[in-house]
N, C-alpha and C positions, 0 to 999 in steps of 0.2 A: 581189166573188165570195166564196161561202162553200165552204169544203172540207168535205164530209161524211165522217163516219167510220162504220164499221159500227155498226149498232143493236145495243144489248145485247139478247140473246134473252129473250123472255117465257117464263117456265116454265110448261109445260102442266100441271105437277104442283101448282101452287099452287091452292088452292080458289077457286071462283068466289064473288063476294060476293052477298048478297041483293040483290033488285031495287032497293030504296030506296037502299042504299049505292052500287050501281053508277050510279044516276041522280045522285047527289051527285058522284061521281068525274067523270061526264060533264060536269057543270056546271063543274067546276074545269078540266078539259081544254079547254073552250071559252074560258074565261077566260085561261088561259095562251096558247092559240093566238092569241087576239086580241092579246095583248101582243107576241107574236112578230111578228105582222103589222105592228104599229105601229113595230117596232124593226128594220125592214129584213130580216126573215126570220132573225133571230138574237137570241137572249137569253142573257145570261150564265147559267152554271149557278147562281151564287149567288142570282140572282133567281128562277130556276126553283124552286130549293130552298126559298127564302123563301115563294113562293106555295103550293108543294106542302104546306108544313108550317103556314104561318101566315096564309094568305088568310082574311079574316074570314068565318065561317060555313061555310067550304068545306075549309080546310087541315086537315091531319091533327090538329093539336093544338087547332084552333079549332071542329071540329065535335063532335058529340055521342057518337060511337062510343066504346066502352070500349077503352082503350089498354094499361093496365098490369094485371098480374096474370095469373092462370091463364086468364081469360076474354078477355083481350086479345090483344096482339101480342108482348109481351116481359115479363120479370119483372125488377125491379131488386132490389138487395140489401135495401133496407128491406121490400119485399114478400116476399122469401125468408125472412127471419128477423128477429125482434126482437132477436137478439143483436147485430145490426149497430148499430142505433140506440142500444142500451144501452152498447155499447163505445165508440161515438163520443162518448157523453155524458161519458166520463172525461176526454177531451181538453177538452171544453167546460168541465167542472168546474174544471180547472186554470186556464183563462183566466177564468172567472168570479171565482176568488179574486184575480185581478189587476185587478179592477175592470171587467171586460168581460162585464157580466151581460145585455146585450141580444143577441138573435140575429136575423139576417136570412137567411132561406133563399131561394135563387133557384131557381125552378122546383121547387115542392114536390110535384108529381105528385099521387098519391093522398092525400098527407098522412100516410102511414105513418110516414115518418121524423120528422116534426114530432110526432106522437103519442108515439112512443117516446122521443124526446129530452125532451119536456115531462114525461112521467110519470117517467123515470129521474131527471132533474135534480131533480124535486120529492122523489123518495126520497132522493137524495143531500143534500138540504137546500139546494139552490141554484137553484130554479126561476127562469127569466129574468123580468125585469120586463115586457119586451115581446118578443114573437116575431112579427116581420114576415115576410110571405110575399109575394115578388114573383112574381106569376103573371099572364100575360097571357090565358091561355085560360079563358073563362067556365065551360066544362065542368069543367076541373080545379080551378077555384076552389070550385065547388059540391061537387065530390067530396071535396076536402080538408077543407072545412067539415064535411061529414057524417061524415068519418072522425074528426075531432077531437071532434065532438059525441058520437060513440058511445064513444070510447076515452079521451078526456081532458076530459070535460064541466066539471070543476072548474077547468080551466086555460084554457078557451076564451076567457074575457074578456081574457086576456093577449095573444091573437092578433089581428093586423090584417093585411088584405091590401092590398098597394100595387101600383101599376102602373109605378113607375119607381124607380130608386135614390134613397134619400133624399139631400138636398143634403149632409148631414154626419152620418155615422153612427159611433158608437163601440160596439164589440162584436165579435162573431163572425159572420163571413159563411160560409154553407155552400152549396155547389153540388154536389149528387150527380147525376151523369150529365146535366149541363146543357149544358156546353160542346160536347159531342159533337153535339148536335141543333142547333147554330147553323149557318147557311148557310156553305158553303165555296166558294172559287174553285178551279177545276180547270184544271191546265196540262199540256201535254205538250211533250217536247223532240222537235224534228225537226232533225237535223243539229246545227248550232251554235246554233239559235234555239229560243226557248220561245214557244209559242202558248197562248193562253187557249182553252179548250174551253167551248162553249156549247150551246145546244139549238135545233134548227130542226124544221120539219115536213116529212115526206116521205110522201106517200101517206096523210095523215091520221094518221100516227104520229110521235111525237117521236123524235129521234135526235140523236147527238152531232154537232157541227159546230165546226170550228176557225177562228178568226179568220185572215184573210190577214196576212202579215208586217207590212204597213204599219200595221195597227191593233192589233198585239198589245200587251198590257199590259206595263209595265216593272216590275211588282211583284216577281216571284219571283227568287230568287237562283239563277243557272244552276248553281252548284255542288251544289244540292239535287236536280238531275235528272242523274244520273251517266252514263246511257247513252242512245243514240238510241231513240226510241219510248217513253221512260220517261213515265209519267203519274202525277200525284199531286195532292194537295190542299194548300191553304194556308188556314189559319183566320183570315183577317183580321177577321171579325166577332167571333170569340171573343177575339182579341187586343184589339179595340176595347173590349169589355166590361171586360176586365182593366184597361185604361188608365182607363176611366170609374170603375171601382171605386177606383183609386188616388186620384182626385180626391175621391170621396165619403167615403172612409175617413178619419176624423179620427185614430182610434187603434184598433187591433185586429188581428185575424188573419182571413184568408180561406182557407177550406179547400175545394179542388176535388178531387172523387174521380171519376175517369173512366178510360176505357181509351185507351192510347197508349204512346209511346215517346219517349225523347230523340232529338234530331235525327239523330244518326249511326246509329240503328236505324230511325228512321222512314223516311228516304230511302235505305234500303239497296238495292243493285242488284237483289236478288232480289224486292223488293216493287215490281215494275215497272208494275203496274196500279193502284196507289194502295190506299186503304183504305176507299172507300165501301161501306157495307153497308145493306141494307134489311131490315126486319123486318115480317112479315105472318103473322098467325095462328101465332106461334111457329116460323116458318120463316124462316131467313136467306138472302138471295140478293143479287145485285149489280146488279140492274136498276132504276135510279131512275125509269124511265119507266113501270113497272108500276102501274096503278091509282093515278094521283096522288090524294092526299088520303086514301087508305085504308091506306097503309103509312108506317112511320117510315123516315126516311133519315138516316143518321148518318156521321161520319168520325171515325177515331181522331184522337188529339191528338198534335201535336208539342210535347211539354212543354218543350223548350228555348225555343221561341217564346213560350210562355205565360210562363215565367220572364223572358224578355227584356222582353215587354211590361210585366210588373210592375216591372222595374227602371226602364223608361222613365217609369213613373208614380210613382216614389219609394217603391215597395214593396220590402221586403227579402225575399229568398228564405229562408224560415224552416225548410224542409224539404222533402224529396222522397223518396219510398220506395214500395215496393209496398204494396197493400192488405193483404196477409197480414202483412207486417212491422208496418205501422201498427196493426192490430188486436191483434196479440200485444203490442205495446208498451203498448197501452191496456188490456190485461188481459182479453181475451176468454176466455182459458183459465180464469181465476179465476171469471168470470161463469158459464161453462159448469159449472164444478165446484159452483156453488151448488145445482144439481140433482143428487141422489145418483145415481151410476151404477147403483146396485142397483134403482132405480125405472126399470126398462127402458122402460116405456110413455111415461114423461115424458122420460127422458134420451136414448133412441135418436133420436128426431126432431131434437132439438137438436144432437146430435153430427153427424148427417147435414147439417144446415144449416151448422155450423161448418166441415165439410169442404168444402162448396161455396164458402164465403167465403174460405177459406185455401188450398186446394189449388192448386199451380201449373197443374194441368190443368183447373181451373175458372176462378174469379175471382181468386184469390190473386196471381197474377203479372201478368196482362194489366192488371188495374186498378191505377192508381197514385193516390197522394195527394200533392198539392203544397200547401204552405202559404206564403202571401204575407202579410207583416205590415208594420205601421207602428207605431212607438213601443213595441214589445215586444221586449225583449232576453233574456228567460228562455228557455232551451232548452225546446222543446215535448215533451211526454211521448210523442207518437206517433212521434217521430223519434229517440228515445233510443238505439236500436241500428239499424243498417242504413241510415243515411241515405245517399241516393245523390245528393245535390245536386251533387257534383263531376262527375256524368256529363252535366249539362245545359250 
């Protein structure tokens, strides 16, 4: 027997998709519904999220609709400002001087960050020998290739696209807003027990459903669910990627930039409905069942769990801090100062972009940077001040 929960409301204020996009979503709905039927009227949310985002030809990241930028559903830091990639390049420059000259970017999106890193590292005199991009989406592969051809044509020959982690990699690994888009498991506390939440069909619509006590997963730590009816996510898939990276990284540093908290903040009693968030046409809402395949679905990160997964994979925690502190440590203010403030037409837009990257009310505090390394003992520039590793 499946216990059904209240369906998350569909917002009438979200814009309707064009007919072709609605038809694509309809195909994905039928695919997911079929899988629910084959699995006893219940599908784990992690599998639902995997299909909604990555089903071949239908999932959000695997179909052809524009996702990033002002014409898409959300804007990431590299699309917001080239200051971001130019500043991150200062950390990569330090690691290149240690013999870590190759770069592997996981989930390069539009290719904006790759273009900025390549051009800035060339300007600094240390362009990477190889820039590998691990990207599963055919659409995003094409878009990143177009971006690099337009903005860094001289360096395009150094770039290669791969579909899996290399068996042995020495260099710098970068993941900007990639872990948050990995499928999550969702759990809820009822009394003294933890239940896994999945997806079922009711009247032709998807809704939440809890597994009965006898089949509940044993994965979550009950201490992470502090009160009755507390619901939250666990990023087992993202943790698995970090463990795989530990096996693949021969020597180097992995930098992950994403939004989230250390465990004691992530599972705070006041965050009782979890952190799942959806993005559609630059509108954020919390209904993962709205137009499957046409919206992004994300979860904030438990950075303590990411650090623990790294330790289990023989990776050292090399730093953890806010995005603002990391960018300041890497010299964003100096890069901004290269444009004279007297040139208001050029300086004012850059200053506004820096404000969004650094302000606690914008991206500066919610986004964090974590560094996991192997065979690197030199203190990293990005964490020279304000390192919060002790909070994980």
